[in-house]
Backbone atoms as SQL, in Angstrom:
CREATE TABLE atoms (id INTEGER PRIMARY KEY, chain TEXT, resi INTEGER, resn TEXT, atom TEXT, x REAL, y REAL, z REAL);
INSERT INTO atoms VALUES
  (1, 'A', 1, 'UNK', 'N', 0.839, -1.194, 0.000),
  (2, 'A', 1, 'UNK', 'CA', 0.000, 0.000, 0.000),
  (3, 'A', 1, 'UNK', 'C', 0.877, 1.247, 0.000),
  (4, 'A', 2, 'UNK', 'N', 0.342, 2.303, -0.599),
  (5, 'A', 2, 'UNK', 'CA', 1.062, 3.571, -0.706),
  (6, 'A', 2, 'UNK', 'C', 0.213, 4.664, -0.083),
  (7, 'A', 3, 'UNK', 'N', 0.851, 5.482, 0.706),
  (8, 'A', 3, 'UNK', 'CA', 0.180, 6.657, 1.272),
  (9, 'A', 3, 'UNK', 'C', 0.806, 7.920, 0.692),
  (10, 'A', 4, 'UNK', 'N', -0.042, 8.831, 0.286),
  (11, 'A', 4, 'UNK', 'CA', 0.398, 10.114, -0.252),
  (12, 'A', 4, 'UNK', 'C', 0.005, 11.205, 0.732),
  (13, 'A', 5, 'UNK', 'N', 0.992, 11.964, 1.170),
  (14, 'A', 5, 'UNK', 'CA', 0.748, 13.007, 2.172),
  (15, 'A', 5, 'UNK', 'C', 1.055, 14.358, 1.562),
  (16, 'A', 6, 'UNK', 'N', 0.024, 15.165, 1.409),
  (17, 'A', 6, 'UNK', 'CA', 0.164, 16.489, 0.792),
  (18, 'A', 6, 'UNK', 'C', 0.361, 17.555, 1.864),
  (19, 'A', 7, 'UNK', 'N', 1.037, 18.629, 1.462),
  (20, 'A', 7, 'UNK', 'CA', 1.193, 19.783, 2.338),
  (21, 'A', 7, 'UNK', 'C', 1.388, 21.027, 1.486),
  (22, 'A', 8, 'UNK', 'N', 1.203, 22.170, 2.109),
  (23, 'A', 8, 'UNK', 'CA', 1.504, 23.428, 1.440),
  (24, 'A', 8, 'UNK', 'C', 0.320, 24.221, 0.949),
  (25, 'A', 9, 'UNK', 'N', -0.884, 23.694, 1.085),
  (26, 'A', 9, 'UNK', 'CA', -2.049, 24.451, 0.643),
  (27, 'A', 9, 'UNK', 'C', -2.353, 25.606, 1.577),
  (28, 'A', 10, 'UNK', 'N', -3.311, 26.425, 1.169),
  (29, 'A', 10, 'UNK', 'CA', -3.715, 27.555, 1.997),
  (30, 'A', 10, 'UNK', 'C', -4.241, 28.692, 1.165),
  (31, 'A', 11, 'UNK', 'N', -4.197, 29.873, 1.740),
  (32, 'A', 11, 'UNK', 'CA', -4.677, 31.084, 1.087),
  (33, 'A', 11, 'UNK', 'C', -3.501, 31.811, 0.440),
  (34, 'A', 12, 'UNK', 'N', -3.677, 32.193, -0.802),
  (35, 'A', 12, 'UNK', 'CA', -2.644, 32.935, -1.518),
  (36, 'A', 12, 'UNK', 'C', -3.313, 34.058, -2.293),
  (37, 'A', 13, 'UNK', 'N', -2.639, 35.184, -2.386),
  (38, 'A', 13, 'UNK', 'CA', -3.182, 36.314, -3.133),
  (39, 'A', 13, 'UNK', 'C', -2.954, 36.137, -4.624),
  (40, 'A', 14, 'UNK', 'N', -3.846, 36.657, -5.430),
  (41, 'A', 14, 'UNK', 'CA', -3.605, 36.630, -6.869),
  (42, 'A', 14, 'UNK', 'C', -2.245, 37.263, -7.190),
  (43, 'A', 15, 'UNK', 'N', -1.500, 36.601, -8.068),
  (44, 'A', 15, 'UNK', 'CA', -0.180, 37.090, -8.427),
  (45, 'A', 15, 'UNK', 'C', 0.926, 36.658, -7.491),
  (46, 'A', 16, 'UNK', 'N', 0.591, 35.986, -6.409),
  (47, 'A', 16, 'UNK', 'CA', 1.593, 35.507, -5.466),
  (48, 'A', 16, 'UNK', 'C', 2.193, 34.194, -5.920),
  (49, 'A', 17, 'UNK', 'N', 2.619, 33.384, -4.946),
  (50, 'A', 17, 'UNK', 'CA', 3.142, 32.061, -5.271),
  (51, 'A', 17, 'UNK', 'C', 2.886, 31.120, -4.102),
  (52, 'A', 18, 'UNK', 'N', 2.839, 29.845, -4.445),
  (53, 'A', 18, 'UNK', 'CA', 2.579, 28.810, -3.442),
  (54, 'A', 18, 'UNK', 'C', 3.213, 27.528, -3.939),
  (55, 'A', 19, 'UNK', 'N', 3.741, 26.729, -3.035),
  (56, 'A', 19, 'UNK', 'CA', 4.299, 25.440, -3.438),
  (57, 'A', 19, 'UNK', 'C', 3.632, 24.325, -2.651),
  (58, 'A', 20, 'UNK', 'N', 3.125, 23.366, -3.377),
  (59, 'A', 20, 'UNK', 'CA', 2.551, 22.164, -2.780),
  (60, 'A', 20, 'UNK', 'C', 3.572, 21.040, -2.812),
  (61, 'A', 21, 'UNK', 'N', 3.535, 20.202, -1.786),
  (62, 'A', 21, 'UNK', 'CA', 4.407, 19.029, -1.721),
  (63, 'A', 21, 'UNK', 'C', 3.565, 17.787, -1.496),
  (64, 'A', 22, 'UNK', 'N', 4.050, 16.674, -1.990),
  (65, 'A', 22, 'UNK', 'CA', 3.376, 15.395, -1.777),
  (66, 'A', 22, 'UNK', 'C', 4.445, 14.333, -1.597),
  (67, 'A', 23, 'UNK', 'N', 4.472, 13.736, -0.428),
  (68, 'A', 23, 'UNK', 'CA', 5.443, 12.687, -0.129),
  (69, 'A', 23, 'UNK', 'C', 4.762, 11.325, -0.176),
  (70, 'A', 24, 'UNK', 'N', 5.395, 10.382, -0.843),
  (71, 'A', 24, 'UNK', 'CA', 4.873, 9.020, -0.935),
  (72, 'A', 24, 'UNK', 'C', 5.553, 8.134, 0.098),
  (73, 'A', 25, 'UNK', 'N', 4.738, 7.349, 0.795),
  (74, 'A', 25, 'UNK', 'CA', 5.242, 6.442, 1.824),
  (75, 'A', 25, 'UNK', 'C', 4.685, 5.046, 1.576),
  (76, 'A', 26, 'UNK', 'N', 5.406, 4.049, 2.056),
  (77, 'A', 26, 'UNK', 'CA', 4.929, 2.680, 1.963),
  (78, 'A', 26, 'UNK', 'C', 5.604, 1.921, 0.835),
  (79, 'A', 27, 'UNK', 'N', 4.823, 1.124, 0.130),
  (80, 'A', 27, 'UNK', 'CA', 5.334, 0.246, -0.941),
  (81, 'A', 27, 'UNK', 'C', 5.468, 1.038, -2.233),
  (82, 'A', 28, 'UNK', 'N', 6.533, 1.811, -2.336),
  (83, 'A', 28, 'UNK', 'CA', 6.655, 2.792, -3.414),
  (84, 'A', 28, 'UNK', 'C', 7.521, 2.333, -4.569),
  (85, 'A', 29, 'UNK', 'N', 8.057, 1.118, -4.505),
  (86, 'A', 29, 'UNK', 'CA', 9.021, 0.691, -5.517),
  (87, 'A', 29, 'UNK', 'C', 8.452, 0.720, -6.924),
  (88, 'A', 30, 'UNK', 'N', 7.179, 0.426, -7.066),
  (89, 'A', 30, 'UNK', 'CA', 6.586, 0.351, -8.402),
  (90, 'A', 30, 'UNK', 'C', 5.924, 1.654, -8.851),
  (91, 'A', 31, 'UNK', 'N', 6.057, 2.682, -8.048),
  (92, 'A', 31, 'UNK', 'CA', 5.443, 3.954, -8.439),
  (93, 'A', 31, 'UNK', 'C', 6.283, 4.597, -9.531),
  (94, 'A', 32, 'UNK', 'N', 5.665, 4.812, -10.692),
  (95, 'A', 32, 'UNK', 'CA', 6.406, 5.390, -11.805),
  (96, 'A', 32, 'UNK', 'C', 6.008, 6.817, -12.106),
  (97, 'A', 33, 'UNK', 'N', 4.736, 7.128, -11.972),
  (98, 'A', 33, 'UNK', 'CA', 4.240, 8.437, -12.365),
  (99, 'A', 33, 'UNK', 'C', 3.519, 9.067, -11.181),
  (100, 'A', 34, 'UNK', 'N', 3.784, 10.332, -10.972),
  (101, 'A', 34, 'UNK', 'CA', 3.082, 11.084, -9.927),
  (102, 'A', 34, 'UNK', 'C', 2.565, 12.375, -10.528),
  (103, 'A', 35, 'UNK', 'N', 1.565, 12.922, -9.890),
  (104, 'A', 35, 'UNK', 'CA', 1.024, 14.143, -10.463),
  (105, 'A', 35, 'UNK', 'C', 0.039, 14.834, -9.545),
  (106, 'A', 36, 'UNK', 'N', -0.519, 15.897, -10.073),
  (107, 'A', 36, 'UNK', 'CA', -1.493, 16.710, -9.367),
  (108, 'A', 36, 'UNK', 'C', -2.753, 16.867, -10.211),
  (109, 'A', 37, 'UNK', 'N', -3.865, 16.742, -9.532),
  (110, 'A', 37, 'UNK', 'CA', -5.174, 17.038, -10.117),
  (111, 'A', 37, 'UNK', 'C', -5.858, 18.038, -9.190),
  (112, 'A', 38, 'UNK', 'N', -6.907, 18.653, -9.681),
  (113, 'A', 38, 'UNK', 'CA', -7.649, 19.576, -8.836),
  (114, 'A', 38, 'UNK', 'C', -9.148, 19.463, -9.111),
  (115, 'A', 39, 'UNK', 'N', -9.904, 19.865, -8.111),
  (116, 'A', 39, 'UNK', 'CA', -11.357, 19.832, -8.241),
  (117, 'A', 39, 'UNK', 'C', -11.932, 21.076, -7.588),
  (118, 'A', 40, 'UNK', 'N', -12.512, 21.928, -8.420),
  (119, 'A', 40, 'UNK', 'CA', -13.158, 23.124, -7.910),
  (120, 'A', 40, 'UNK', 'C', -14.588, 22.845, -7.512),
  (121, 'A', 41, 'UNK', 'N', -15.227, 23.791, -6.834),
  (122, 'A', 41, 'UNK', 'CA', -16.611, 23.608, -6.400),
  (123, 'A', 41, 'UNK', 'C', -17.528, 23.311, -7.585),
  (124, 'A', 42, 'UNK', 'N', -18.252, 22.217, -7.498),
  (125, 'A', 42, 'UNK', 'CA', -19.190, 21.860, -8.550),
  (126, 'A', 42, 'UNK', 'C', -18.556, 21.428, -9.850),
  (127, 'A', 43, 'UNK', 'N', -17.264, 21.140, -9.827),
  (128, 'A', 43, 'UNK', 'CA', -16.560, 20.774, -11.051),
  (129, 'A', 43, 'UNK', 'C', -16.001, 19.359, -10.956),
  (130, 'A', 44, 'UNK', 'N', -15.667, 18.815, -12.110),
  (131, 'A', 44, 'UNK', 'CA', -15.029, 17.504, -12.137),
  (132, 'A', 44, 'UNK', 'C', -13.546, 17.641, -11.830),
  (133, 'A', 45, 'UNK', 'N', -12.970, 16.546, -11.401),
  (134, 'A', 45, 'UNK', 'CA', -11.528, 16.534, -11.159),
  (135, 'A', 45, 'UNK', 'C', -10.810, 16.675, -12.495),
  (136, 'A', 46, 'UNK', 'N', -9.811, 17.536, -12.536),
  (137, 'A', 46, 'UNK', 'CA', -9.110, 17.796, -13.780),
  (138, 'A', 46, 'UNK', 'C', -7.600, 17.754, -13.582),
  (139, 'A', 47, 'UNK', 'N', -6.922, 17.469, -14.670),
  (140, 'A', 47, 'UNK', 'CA', -5.468, 17.396, -14.658),
  (141, 'A', 47, 'UNK', 'C', -4.849, 18.761, -14.391),
  (142, 'A', 48, 'UNK', 'N', -3.826, 18.773, -13.541),
  (143, 'A', 48, 'UNK', 'CA', -2.956, 19.935, -13.417),
  (144, 'A', 48, 'UNK', 'C', -1.642, 19.618, -14.127),
  (145, 'A', 49, 'UNK', 'N', -0.930, 18.597, -13.633),
  (146, 'A', 49, 'UNK', 'CA', 0.335, 18.195, -14.251),
  (147, 'A', 49, 'UNK', 'C', 0.742, 16.829, -13.732),
  (148, 'A', 50, 'UNK', 'N', 1.467, 16.083, -14.560),
  (149, 'A', 50, 'UNK', 'CA', 2.020, 14.800, -14.135),
  (150, 'A', 50, 'UNK', 'C', 3.476, 14.725, -14.547),
  (151, 'A', 51, 'UNK', 'N', 4.228, 13.864, -13.852),
  (152, 'A', 51, 'UNK', 'CA', 5.656, 13.724, -14.112),
  (153, 'A', 51, 'UNK', 'C', 6.053, 12.274, -13.891),
  (154, 'A', 52, 'UNK', 'N', 6.874, 11.751, -14.789),
  (155, 'A', 52, 'UNK', 'CA', 7.319, 10.370, -14.600),
  (156, 'A', 52, 'UNK', 'C', 8.680, 10.352, -13.910),
  (157, 'A', 53, 'UNK', 'N', 9.197, 9.162, -13.671),
  (158, 'A', 53, 'UNK', 'CA', 10.430, 9.046, -12.898),
  (159, 'A', 53, 'UNK', 'C', 11.633, 9.596, -13.652),
  (160, 'A', 54, 'UNK', 'N', 11.488, 9.758, -14.976),
  (161, 'A', 54, 'UNK', 'CA', 12.569, 10.339, -15.765),
  (162, 'A', 54, 'UNK', 'C', 12.496, 11.840, -15.876),
  (163, 'A', 55, 'UNK', 'N', 11.464, 12.433, -15.275),
  (164, 'A', 55, 'UNK', 'CA', 11.321, 13.880, -15.315),
  (165, 'A', 55, 'UNK', 'C', 10.494, 14.410, -16.475),
  (166, 'A', 56, 'UNK', 'N', 9.904, 13.517, -17.265),
  (167, 'A', 56, 'UNK', 'CA', 9.053, 13.967, -18.362),
  (168, 'A', 56, 'UNK', 'C', 7.718, 14.442, -17.796),
  (169, 'A', 57, 'UNK', 'N', 7.234, 15.564, -18.313),
  (170, 'A', 57, 'UNK', 'CA', 6.052, 16.204, -17.745),
  (171, 'A', 57, 'UNK', 'C', 4.940, 16.404, -18.772),
  (172, 'A', 58, 'UNK', 'N', 3.730, 16.440, -18.275),
  (173, 'A', 58, 'UNK', 'CA', 2.557, 16.843, -19.054),
  (174, 'A', 58, 'UNK', 'C', 1.767, 17.824, -18.210),
  (175, 'A', 59, 'UNK', 'N', 1.312, 18.894, -18.831),
  (176, 'A', 59, 'UNK', 'CA', 0.554, 19.916, -18.140),
  (177, 'A', 59, 'UNK', 'C', -0.799, 20.123, -18.820),
  (178, 'A', 60, 'UNK', 'N', -1.748, 20.584, -18.022),
  (179, 'A', 60, 'UNK', 'CA', -2.966, 21.120, -18.620),
  (180, 'A', 60, 'UNK', 'C', -2.560, 22.352, -19.425),
  (181, 'A', 61, 'UNK', 'N', -3.080, 22.458, -20.618),
  (182, 'A', 61, 'UNK', 'CA', -2.664, 23.550, -21.505),
  (183, 'A', 61, 'UNK', 'C', -2.848, 24.919, -20.848),
  (184, 'A', 62, 'UNK', 'N', -3.905, 25.081, -20.098),
  (185, 'A', 62, 'UNK', 'CA', -4.211, 26.392, -19.526),
  (186, 'A', 62, 'UNK', 'C', -3.267, 26.795, -18.403),
  (187, 'A', 63, 'UNK', 'N', -2.482, 25.835, -17.914),
  (188, 'A', 63, 'UNK', 'CA', -1.614, 26.119, -16.766),
  (189, 'A', 63, 'UNK', 'C', -0.142, 26.207, -17.148),
  (190, 'A', 64, 'UNK', 'N', 0.173, 25.882, -18.377),
  (191, 'A', 64, 'UNK', 'CA', 1.574, 25.951, -18.803),
  (192, 'A', 64, 'UNK', 'C', 2.096, 27.369, -18.636),
  (193, 'A', 65, 'UNK', 'N', 3.289, 27.464, -18.061),
  (194, 'A', 65, 'UNK', 'CA', 3.903, 28.766, -17.869),
  (195, 'A', 65, 'UNK', 'C', 3.649, 29.373, -16.514),
  (196, 'A', 66, 'UNK', 'N', 2.621, 28.905, -15.811),
  (197, 'A', 66, 'UNK', 'CA', 2.348, 29.433, -14.467),
  (198, 'A', 66, 'UNK', 'C', 2.632, 28.393, -13.391),
  (199, 'A', 67, 'UNK', 'N', 2.365, 27.151, -13.677),
  (200, 'A', 67, 'UNK', 'CA', 2.583, 26.069, -12.721),
  (201, 'A', 67, 'UNK', 'C', 3.752, 25.204, -13.189),
  (202, 'A', 68, 'UNK', 'N', 4.539, 24.722, -12.239),
  (203, 'A', 68, 'UNK', 'CA', 5.674, 23.865, -12.557),
  (204, 'A', 68, 'UNK', 'C', 5.672, 22.657, -11.647),
  (205, 'A', 69, 'UNK', 'N', 5.702, 21.485, -12.239),
  (206, 'A', 69, 'UNK', 'CA', 5.786, 20.253, -11.458),
  (207, 'A', 69, 'UNK', 'C', 7.233, 19.773, -11.455),
  (208, 'A', 70, 'UNK', 'N', 7.656, 19.245, -10.324),
  (209, 'A', 70, 'UNK', 'CA', 8.993, 18.684, -10.218),
  (210, 'A', 70, 'UNK', 'C', 8.960, 17.507, -9.260),
  (211, 'A', 71, 'UNK', 'N', 10.073, 16.777, -9.244),
  (212, 'A', 71, 'UNK', 'CA', 10.055, 15.538, -8.467),
  (213, 'A', 71, 'UNK', 'C', 11.439, 15.284, -7.917),
  (214, 'A', 72, 'UNK', 'N', 11.500, 14.840, -6.670),
  (215, 'A', 72, 'UNK', 'CA', 12.748, 14.417, -6.046),
  (216, 'A', 72, 'UNK', 'C', 12.614, 12.925, -5.782),
  (217, 'A', 73, 'UNK', 'N', 13.196, 12.116, -6.645),
  (218, 'A', 73, 'UNK', 'CA', 13.043, 10.667, -6.516),
  (219, 'A', 73, 'UNK', 'C', 13.682, 10.136, -5.233),
  (220, 'A', 74, 'UNK', 'N', 14.749, 10.775, -4.781),
  (221, 'A', 74, 'UNK', 'CA', 15.417, 10.315, -3.555),
  (222, 'A', 74, 'UNK', 'C', 14.509, 10.504, -2.339),
  (223, 'A', 75, 'UNK', 'N', 13.645, 11.521, -2.409),
  (224, 'A', 75, 'UNK', 'CA', 12.741, 11.798, -1.291),
  (225, 'A', 75, 'UNK', 'C', 11.328, 11.280, -1.558),
  (226, 'A', 76, 'UNK', 'N', 11.142, 10.674, -2.731),
  (227, 'A', 76, 'UNK', 'CA', 9.802, 10.177, -3.098),
  (228, 'A', 76, 'UNK', 'C', 8.754, 11.265, -2.966),
  (229, 'A', 77, 'UNK', 'N', 9.112, 12.441, -3.432),
  (230, 'A', 77, 'UNK', 'CA', 8.261, 13.616, -3.257),
  (231, 'A', 77, 'UNK', 'C', 8.074, 14.324, -4.590),
  (232, 'A', 78, 'UNK', 'N', 6.855, 14.780, -4.815),
  (233, 'A', 78, 'UNK', 'CA', 6.539, 15.575, -5.994),
  (234, 'A', 78, 'UNK', 'C', 6.071, 16.947, -5.511),
  (235, 'A', 79, 'UNK', 'N', 6.419, 17.969, -6.281),
  (236, 'A', 79, 'UNK', 'CA', 6.100, 19.342, -5.924),
  (237, 'A', 79, 'UNK', 'C', 5.281, 19.988, -7.035),
  (238, 'A', 80, 'UNK', 'N', 4.509, 20.979, -6.626),
  (239, 'A', 80, 'UNK', 'CA', 3.814, 21.819, -7.596),
  (240, 'A', 80, 'UNK', 'C', 4.052, 23.272, -7.213),
  (241, 'A', 81, 'UNK', 'N', 4.837, 23.967, -8.021),
  (242, 'A', 81, 'UNK', 'CA', 5.087, 25.388, -7.819),
  (243, 'A', 81, 'UNK', 'C', 4.008, 26.163, -8.574),
  (244, 'A', 82, 'UNK', 'N', 3.244, 26.954, -7.835),
  (245, 'A', 82, 'UNK', 'CA', 2.155, 27.732, -8.428),
  (246, 'A', 82, 'UNK', 'C', 2.559, 29.197, -8.418),
  (247, 'A', 83, 'UNK', 'N', 2.823, 29.750, -9.578),
  (248, 'A', 83, 'UNK', 'CA', 3.180, 31.152, -9.717),
  (249, 'A', 83, 'UNK', 'C', 2.048, 31.897, -10.413),
  (250, 'A', 84, 'UNK', 'N', 1.874, 33.157, -10.000),
  (251, 'A', 84, 'UNK', 'CA', 0.803, 33.991, -10.562),
  (252, 'A', 84, 'UNK', 'C', -0.548, 33.276, -10.509),
  (253, 'A', 85, 'UNK', 'N', -0.925, 32.761, -9.363),
  (254, 'A', 85, 'UNK', 'CA', -2.224, 32.089, -9.291),
  (255, 'A', 85, 'UNK', 'C', -3.358, 33.084, -9.476),
  (256, 'A', 86, 'UNK', 'N', -4.479, 32.576, -9.953),
  (257, 'A', 86, 'UNK', 'CA', -5.653, 33.379, -10.214),
  (258, 'A', 86, 'UNK', 'C', -6.827, 32.829, -9.410),
  (259, 'A', 87, 'UNK', 'N', -7.843, 33.638, -9.176),
  (260, 'A', 87, 'UNK', 'CA', -8.994, 33.132, -8.395),
  (261, 'A', 87, 'UNK', 'C', -9.586, 31.844, -8.957),
  (262, 'A', 88, 'UNK', 'N', -9.538, 31.672, -10.267),
  (263, 'A', 88, 'UNK', 'CA', -10.091, 30.455, -10.854),
  (264, 'A', 88, 'UNK', 'C', -9.247, 29.216, -10.575),
  (265, 'A', 89, 'UNK', 'N', -8.074, 29.408, -9.977),
  (266, 'A', 89, 'UNK', 'CA', -7.257, 28.261, -9.564),
  (267, 'A', 89, 'UNK', 'C', -7.682, 27.721, -8.194),
  (268, 'A', 90, 'UNK', 'N', -8.629, 28.392, -7.566),
  (269, 'A', 90, 'UNK', 'CA', -9.141, 27.924, -6.281),
  (270, 'A', 90, 'UNK', 'C', -9.759, 26.542, -6.432),
  (271, 'A', 91, 'UNK', 'N', -9.275, 25.596, -5.640),
  (272, 'A', 91, 'UNK', 'CA', -9.738, 24.209, -5.745),
  (273, 'A', 91, 'UNK', 'C', -9.086, 23.378, -4.647),
  (274, 'A', 92, 'UNK', 'N', -9.560, 22.167, -4.523),
  (275, 'A', 92, 'UNK', 'CA', -8.842, 21.168, -3.732),
  (276, 'A', 92, 'UNK', 'C', -7.856, 20.488, -4.676),
  (277, 'A', 93, 'UNK', 'N', -6.609, 20.468, -4.287),
  (278, 'A', 93, 'UNK', 'CA', -5.556, 19.876, -5.106),
  (279, 'A', 93, 'UNK', 'C', -5.210, 18.504, -4.543),
  (280, 'A', 94, 'UNK', 'N', -5.232, 17.523, -5.429),
  (281, 'A', 94, 'UNK', 'CA', -4.977, 16.142, -5.051),
  (282, 'A', 94, 'UNK', 'C', -3.684, 15.636, -5.672),
  (283, 'A', 95, 'UNK', 'N', -2.891, 14.977, -4.875),
  (284, 'A', 95, 'UNK', 'CA', -1.723, 14.267, -5.366),
  (285, 'A', 95, 'UNK', 'C', -2.146, 12.869, -5.805),
  (286, 'A', 96, 'UNK', 'N', -1.548, 12.382, -6.878),
  (287, 'A', 96, 'UNK', 'CA', -1.891, 11.060, -7.392),
  (288, 'A', 96, 'UNK', 'C', -0.627, 10.318, -7.802),
  (289, 'A', 97, 'UNK', 'N', -0.690, 8.994, -7.739),
  (290, 'A', 97, 'UNK', 'CA', 0.452, 8.172, -8.151),
  (291, 'A', 97, 'UNK', 'C', -0.059, 6.906, -8.831),
  (292, 'A', 98, 'UNK', 'N', 0.710, 6.442, -9.798),
  (293, 'A', 98, 'UNK', 'CA', 0.325, 5.208, -10.479),
  (294, 'A', 98, 'UNK', 'C', 1.518, 4.289, -10.602),
  (295, 'A', 99, 'UNK', 'N', 1.226, 3.016, -10.618),
  (296, 'A', 99, 'UNK', 'CA', 2.266, 2.017, -10.803),
  (297, 'A', 99, 'UNK', 'C', 2.673, 1.988, -12.269),
  (298, 'A', 100, 'UNK', 'N', 3.897, 1.536, -12.528),
  (299, 'A', 100, 'UNK', 'CA', 4.353, 1.417, -13.896),
  (300, 'A', 100, 'UNK', 'C', 4.954, 2.705, -14.415),
  (301, 'A', 101, 'UNK', 'N', 5.478, 2.620, -15.634),
  (302, 'A', 101, 'UNK', 'CA', 6.218, 3.741, -16.188),
  (303, 'A', 101, 'UNK', 'C', 5.434, 4.538, -17.212),
  (304, 'A', 102, 'UNK', 'N', 4.272, 4.060, -17.591),
  (305, 'A', 102, 'UNK', 'CA', 3.503, 4.742, -18.624),
  (306, 'A', 102, 'UNK', 'C', 2.752, 5.924, -18.023),
  (307, 'A', 103, 'UNK', 'N', 3.012, 7.099, -18.574),
  (308, 'A', 103, 'UNK', 'CA', 2.332, 8.283, -18.073),
  (309, 'A', 103, 'UNK', 'C', 0.899, 8.306, -18.571),
  (310, 'A', 104, 'UNK', 'N', 0.052, 9.007, -17.871),
  (311, 'A', 104, 'UNK', 'CA', -1.349, 9.110, -18.247),
  (312, 'A', 104, 'UNK', 'C', -1.921, 10.404, -17.696),
  (313, 'A', 105, 'UNK', 'N', -2.851, 10.984, -18.446),
  (314, 'A', 105, 'UNK', 'CA', -3.562, 12.154, -17.967),
  (315, 'A', 105, 'UNK', 'C', -4.938, 11.792, -17.414),
  (316, 'A', 106, 'UNK', 'N', -5.361, 10.568, -17.604),
  (317, 'A', 106, 'UNK', 'CA', -6.685, 10.129, -17.161),
  (318, 'A', 106, 'UNK', 'C', -6.615, 9.756, -15.696),
  (319, 'A', 107, 'UNK', 'N', -7.388, 10.452, -14.828),
  (320, 'A', 107, 'UNK', 'CA', -7.321, 10.140, -13.402),
  (321, 'A', 107, 'UNK', 'C', -7.738, 8.701, -13.095),
  (322, 'A', 108, 'UNK', 'N', -8.495, 8.084, -13.969),
  (323, 'A', 108, 'UNK', 'CA', -8.922, 6.701, -13.714),
  (324, 'A', 108, 'UNK', 'C', -7.747, 5.733, -13.702),
  (325, 'A', 109, 'UNK', 'N', -6.628, 6.135, -14.299),
  (326, 'A', 109, 'UNK', 'CA', -5.460, 5.254, -14.374),
  (327, 'A', 109, 'UNK', 'C', -4.543, 5.368, -13.161),
  (328, 'A', 110, 'UNK', 'N', -4.896, 6.216, -12.222),
  (329, 'A', 110, 'UNK', 'CA', -4.047, 6.391, -11.053),
  (330, 'A', 110, 'UNK', 'C', -4.518, 5.496, -9.913),
  (331, 'A', 111, 'UNK', 'N', -3.537, 4.891, -9.250),
  (332, 'A', 111, 'UNK', 'CA', -3.820, 3.871, -8.250),
  (333, 'A', 111, 'UNK', 'C', -3.960, 4.427, -6.835),
  (334, 'A', 112, 'UNK', 'N', -3.306, 5.535, -6.571),
  (335, 'A', 112, 'UNK', 'CA', -3.271, 6.071, -5.215),
  (336, 'A', 112, 'UNK', 'C', -3.558, 7.574, -5.247),
  (337, 'A', 113, 'UNK', 'N', -4.239, 8.019, -4.205),
  (338, 'A', 113, 'UNK', 'CA', -4.614, 9.429, -4.100),
  (339, 'A', 113, 'UNK', 'C', -4.376, 9.944, -2.697),
  (340, 'A', 114, 'UNK', 'N', -3.964, 11.203, -2.615),
  (341, 'A', 114, 'UNK', 'CA', -3.879, 11.854, -1.333),
  (342, 'A', 114, 'UNK', 'C', -5.243, 12.340, -0.886),
  (343, 'A', 115, 'UNK', 'N', -5.277, 12.901, 0.305),
  (344, 'A', 115, 'UNK', 'CA', -6.534, 13.389, 0.874),
  (345, 'A', 115, 'UNK', 'C', -6.981, 14.704, 0.246),
  (346, 'A', 116, 'UNK', 'N', -6.064, 15.403, -0.363),
  (347, 'A', 116, 'UNK', 'CA', -6.391, 16.699, -0.952),
  (348, 'A', 116, 'UNK', 'C', -6.000, 17.842, -0.036),
  (349, 'A', 117, 'UNK', 'N', -5.597, 18.946, -0.638),
  (350, 'A', 117, 'UNK', 'CA', -5.252, 20.137, 0.128),
  (351, 'A', 117, 'UNK', 'C', -5.930, 21.336, -0.541),
  (352, 'A', 118, 'UNK', 'N', -6.563, 22.163, 0.269),
  (353, 'A', 118, 'UNK', 'CA', -7.320, 23.298, -0.252),
  (354, 'A', 118, 'UNK', 'C', -6.377, 24.429, -0.617),
  (355, 'A', 119, 'UNK', 'N', -6.566, 24.955, -1.815),
  (356, 'A', 119, 'UNK', 'CA', -5.862, 26.166, -2.248),
  (357, 'A', 119, 'UNK', 'C', -6.925, 27.209, -2.570),
  (358, 'A', 120, 'UNK', 'N', -6.817, 28.343, -1.924),
  (359, 'A', 120, 'UNK', 'CA', -7.756, 29.444, -2.151),
  (360, 'A', 120, 'UNK', 'C', -6.969, 30.653, -2.623),
  (361, 'A', 121, 'UNK', 'N', -7.346, 31.161, -3.787),
  (362, 'A', 121, 'UNK', 'CA', -6.678, 32.339, -4.343),
  (363, 'A', 121, 'UNK', 'C', -7.637, 33.514, -4.212),
  (364, 'A', 122, 'UNK', 'N', -7.266, 34.429, -3.345),
  (365, 'A', 122, 'UNK', 'CA', -8.157, 35.549, -3.060),
  (366, 'A', 122, 'UNK', 'C', -7.366, 36.693, -2.438),
  (367, 'A', 123, 'UNK', 'N', -7.820, 37.900, -2.720),
  (368, 'A', 123, 'UNK', 'CA', -7.200, 39.061, -2.087),
  (369, 'A', 123, 'UNK', 'C', -7.951, 39.447, -0.813);
């Protein structure tokens, strides 16, 4: 079993910055891809960004240039740097991980999920 522990959410002003972290614990040897999804009020869960163990990334088109995903394999941790956040980025952000090396943007392909961390962008 794998546990994903997120941290770093909270209130941020528009135009500020925030960094989310997600540490994987447990049986992590087969974890190949990690990423972030988000779910706003009344909305479906949507892709933010994913990264494989080689550092290859995929982003939601609307977030390219503002959000950056990175990964420290030695610490089994994935990060999401949020720069210039906007009110529409307000959501619960979920960390996700999947076994194997094949990347995917479909949340149905992810095996493990964190509890979620609230990010609120407001002045």
